[in-house]
N, C-alpha and C positions, 0 to 999 in steps of 0.2 A: 363609458367604461375606460379604465386606464389600460392601454395596451402594454404587453410585455415588450421590452426593448429587444431588438434582434441585431446580433453582430454578424450573422452568417450572410454570405452572398453566394449566388449561383455561379457556376463556372461552365456555361454551356459550350464555350469554344476554347477550352483549355488545351494547352499543348499536350502531346502524347508522351507518356512516361512508361518506362519499362524497367523491370528488375527481376532478379531471381528471387522467388518467394519462399524457397525451401532452404533449410539450414546448410551451412558450408560442409564440404566433405562429400563422400560417396554415399549413395543410397539407391534403392530400387527405383524410385520415382523422383524426378525433379520438375519443378514448375517455374515457368517464366510467365510473369503477369504483365499485361500491357493495359493502359487506360488512357482515354483521351478522345480527341476529335478526329483522328486519322486512322481509326481502326480498320475501316473497310479497305482503304488503300493498302495498309500494312498487311492485312489478311490475304489479299490477292497476291502480294509479293512473296509471302512466306508459305502460303498454303495453296495458292492458285485459285482460291475462292473464299467467299465469306461463309462460314459455317451457319447452319440453321440455328436460330436462337434457342438457347437453353437445351441443346441436344449434344450429347457426346459424339464427336465425329472422328473416326480413325483417319489420320492424315500423315503425309510425309511433310517434314519441315524442310523447305527448299532453300538453297543458296542462290546467289545471283545468276548462276548458270542453269538453274532448274534441277540441280542434282540434290539428292536427299542429304541433309545434315543429320537428321534423326527421324524416327517414326514414333508417333504417340497419339494422344487424344487432344483435340482442340475443342474448347468451349467458348461460345460467344454469348455475352450477356448485354443486350442493348439497353441504353439509358431509357428511363431512369431506374430500371429494375436491376440494379447491380450493386456491388459493394460500395463503389465510389459515387454512384449516381450518374456516372458517365458510361459510354460504351467501354466494355472490358473484354479482353481476349486472354484466355489462359491456355498456355501450351504445356501440356503434361507429357514429358518424355522421360528418357532414362536419366538416372540421377548422378551421372559422372560429371565431375567439375569441368572437364574439357568440352564435352558435348553441350553442357548448359551454357558455357561461355560462347560457344559458336552460335547457338540459337539467339542468345541475348545480343551478340554483336550484329547478327542479321537484322534484328528488330531496330537497333540503333541506326544501321545503314539505311533502313527504310523510312527514317524520319523521326523515330522516337528519340528521346533523350533519357539518360540514366536517372532514375528516380532518386530523390533525396530520402534520408531516413524518415520513415513515418509519413511519406507524402501521400500514399494511397489512403491511409486513414484520415489524414488531414483533409483530403478532398471529400471523403465521406462526411466529415464534420461540416465543411463549408457548403456542401450540397444537401444538408439537412437529412442525411441518412442516419447520423448518430449525433447525439449531443456530446459535449466535451467529457463529461463523466463516463459515458459509454465508450468513447474513443480511448480514454486512458485505460479502461478496463481490458481492452484488447491486449495492450502491452502487459498488463498485470496478469492476464490469463496465460500468456506465453511464458512469463517469468516466474509463475507460481512454483514454489518449491515443496508445497504440501498439498494433500488432497483437499483439506479444508480451505486453504487459500484459493485453490482452483475453483471450488464451489462458490466461494464468496465473489470472486472475479466474474463468474458466470452470472450471478445474481445482478451485479452492476451492469454487465453487458446486456442483459435482458431488459434493463431499464427500471429495476426496482428502486435503486437509489435515486434515479432521476425522477421517478414518479413521486417519491416522498418529497423531493424538493419542489416539484411543480405543484403538489397539493398545498404546501405551505405558501407558495407564491400566490396561488389562487385565493387563499384565505386572506393574505395581505392585500391583494387587489380589492377584494370586497370591502375590507376594513377601511382601506384608503378612500374608496368611493363614499363610504358612509361619512367619514370624517371631513372629506373635502366638500361634501354636500352641506355640512354644517357651516363650513367656511364661506361657501358661495351664497348662502342665505342666512346671514347673521341676524337679520331682523325677524326671521321666523322663530317661533318658540320651538325649541328642540324637545321632542317627545321623550318622556322618561323611558319609554320602551326602546328608543334608539340608543340611549345611553347604556341601557342594560345589554343591548345587543353588542354594542361596541366593547364593553368590558368582557362579555362572554367570548367574543371573537379573539380578543387579545390573549385571554387565558388559554384558549384552544390552540392558537398557533405557537405560543410559548411552550405548551406541553408537548406538542408534536415536534418542535425544534429540539427540545431536550432529549426526547427519545431518539431522534435521528442522530444527534450529536453523540450520544452514548454508543449507538450502533456503529457509527463511523469510526469512533476511537477503537472499537474492537477490530474493524477492518484494517485500520492502520497498524495495529499490533500484528495481525496476520501477515501483512505485507512486509513490514520492516523488521518484525521480531523485537526482542528485548535483550539488552546487554546485562548479564548478571555476573558480577565480580565476586569470586570467593576470596575473602581476606581473613587474616588472622596471624597469630604468632607462628614461628617455625614449628614444624612437627606436630601440628594439631590434626593433620590428615587432609589437607586441602587437595593435594594431588590424588590421593586415594578416593576422595569424594568425586572429583572430576571424572576419574576412571569409572566409578560406579554409575554415575549419571549417564556417561557416554556409552557404557556397555562394552568398552574395550580399553586396552592399555594405551592411552594417549599421552600420559605423563609419567615420567620416571619417579618411582617411589623409593625412598631410602630413609633409614633411621637417622642419618646424619643431618643435623640442622643446616638449613641454607642450601639444600640440593637444588630447589627451583630458583633459577637466577633471572629468568625472563618471563614475560606473560605468555601463557600457553592458552590458545583459543580452540574451542571445539563447539560446533553447532549441533544442537540436539532438537528433537521435536517432542512436545508433550501434548497429546490430544490434538495434533495438527498445528499447534502454535510453535513457531520457531523461536528458540532461545539460543543466544550466543554466550556460552559459559566461558569465563576467563579465570584461570588459575594464576595466582600472583605469588611473588616472593614473600616469604615470611617477614612480617613487620617487626623490626627490632633495631637497636643500635648496632652497627657493624663497622669494624675497621678494614674489612676486606673491600678493596676498591670495586671489584666486579659485583659482589653481593650488594654493595651500596647502590650501584647503578640499577640493579634489579629492583631494589626497594623503592628507589625514586620513580621507576616506571610503574610500580605497583600503585603508588600514590596518584600518579597521573591517570591511570586506568580507573581507579576508584572514583575520581571526580567526574568521569565521563559516563559512569554506569547509570542504568535505569533502576537497578536494584543491587544492594550490597548484601551478600550472604556472609555474615561474620561467623567464622567457625571458632568454637571454644572446645577445649579439652575437658570433657565431663569428669575425668578422673582427678582433675586439679581444681575444678570450680572456677570462679571468677578471680583472676589474679590481678595484681597491680598493673601489670603490662596490658592486660585486657581492658582495664579501665582507661588507660592512656589511649589505646587504640579507639575505644568507643568515643572518647571525648574529641578525638581528631577526625571522626567521620563527618562528611558534609551533612549539615542538618536538613537540607532540602531533598536528599535522596533517600527513598525508603530503604529500610534494612530489615533483615530477618536473621535472628540469632539461632544458631544451630549448635547443639551440644553433641560432639562426635565422641567416639570410643565408649558409647554407652554400654557396650558389651562387657566392659571391665568392671561395671558397678552392679550392685544389687539394687532392687527396686527402691528401698528406703534411701540409700545414698544418692541415687539418681534424682529422686524427688527433692532432697535437700539441696543438691547442687544447683538446681534450676529455680529454687524458691525465690531468689531476689528478682526474677524476671517475670513474676506472675502478671504484671501489668503491661508487658510488651510481648509482641509475637516471638515465640521461640518453639523449637522442636528438638527432640532427642533422636539421634540416629546412630547407626554403626556402619561406617563405610566398609569395614572389614566383612561383616556378615550380611549386610543389606537390610538389616532391620530399620524400619522407619523411612526407607527411601521412597516408597510409593506415597506415603503421607507428605514427604518433602516435595515431591513433584506436584502434588495438588496445591501445597502452600506456595510454591513458586509461581504457579499460574495465578493464584489469588493475589499474590503480592505485586505482580506486574500489571494487574488490572483486568485480567481476562475473566469474563462472565459468560457462562453458557447461555445461549439464547435460542428459544424454540424456533424463531423465524430465521435465524442465521444472520451473520454480519454482512454488511456491504463491504466490498473492497474499496477502501478509501485511502487517500493520500494526505500528507501533512497539510497541503494547501486547502483541501476540503475541510479539514478540522479547523484551520484558521478562519476560513470563510464562515463556517457555521458558528464558531465562537464569536466572531464579529457581529453576526446577525443577532445572536443571543444578547450581546451587549446593547445593541441598539433597541431591542425590544424591552430590555430592562429600563433603558433610558426613557423609552416611550411611556412606560407605566409610571415613571417618576414625574413626567411633565404632562399628564393627562388633562390638567386644568387649563393648559394652553394649547388650543387646537392647532395653531400653526406649528409649534415645536413638536407636538405629538405627530402631526402629519409628516414632518421632515424626518423624524426618527424611523417612522414606518418605511419611508422611501429608502433610507439608507439600509435598513434591514433587508428590504427586497433586493436592493442592488448587491448586497453581500451574498445572498442566496443565488443570485444570477451568475456570480462568478464560478459557482460549482459546475453549472451546466454549460457555461461559455457564453451566456447572453451579454455579459459585460466584460469579457476578457480582452485585454489589449493584445495587439498583434505580436509584441515581443515575447509575451508569455506563451502564446501559441507556438512560436518558433522554438522556444526552450522545451516545451512539452513534447512536441512531435519529433524533435531531433534525437530524442532518446529511444525512439523506436528502431527496430531492425529495418534494413533497406527495403525488403519486399512487402512491408506493411505500411 
């Protein structure tokens, strides 16, 4: 059987690290976390004894003279049954910055060193307590800005994302065994049943991979959000629409054309999905130097958008300037046409105004009255690629999506070269390697350093 490649190593005699594990500032409780091979000696120095395993022990935290620095709860988790897989001591005291620094300094004086960002979780990964996708979900759970993002990060932390990856890897391992058996015994007649099993296995893993990739893309959207640019001529109601979507007056609204001179950004949430809405200067020719700078920034912002929301004045219909703006939009960026000021028209006029766009996505709204705004919110989610899923999304990162996309490419290549067993087997190997990058089985050390450096110190 083909074994899975392992990149992890055990760290039984790692040096001892310490850090404040709670957020900066004052709080009712503050935690200093210590992990490594000198916990017993350190515990005797700061507590006078090693606490009973996995029992909360009320203790004085002592300085070098035996005088109390603080009083709180000590928790000892012996290896390997701890977060890092090493001996771990947690000192839970009062949450003042000064007292926490005193306790941390005492731990450092007793032989610990200050932990690097993410080093506790990195040790958990290296000691096989978490795979890389789970380790990254720890940071994603901490950074989650919406309830849906937090739930998705928790799914990944529980291992649902990793289980999907490992299921596909197991399918690939079995498929590779079958193919390599054909290579090892070329003189034997290959049973038709084996060929059918090979084809069925390849179809199965491709189907599972596409489903996982779709789910991961949803998780990436939850984590990163989408950048939506509101563009259009002056005075079509861009700032009014931004205010309506945000639910507050974040942009200055005026009847004077060219009021918006710079990009105004506002983060909103729609059904737990973060969207970064950007109001831009009205697009037109201008001799005003400041307005021209704003228009230039508007064009730059449009080219970096995930979605362009092109606003049109429904009372005027499609004008020549609108056609110029449409022609100048980047072809590779999705756009949604929105007819604003629909409150100024009767039903017949509104229908005729939008008739030329029957074949492209459009919606009619009134930023003034709020009519059509709920439908617009749903259209925005659809346009940025959000799909409601019964099982929920995994919290995924861009690197996960790239790895899954690469695996999908190699499986497609494998299907194309099925007549050549050697090439077929190589594409399967490359697909398995790409999947292994998600969970860390083939991840190089420099990538690990980059990933864990983005964690907070106490994690």
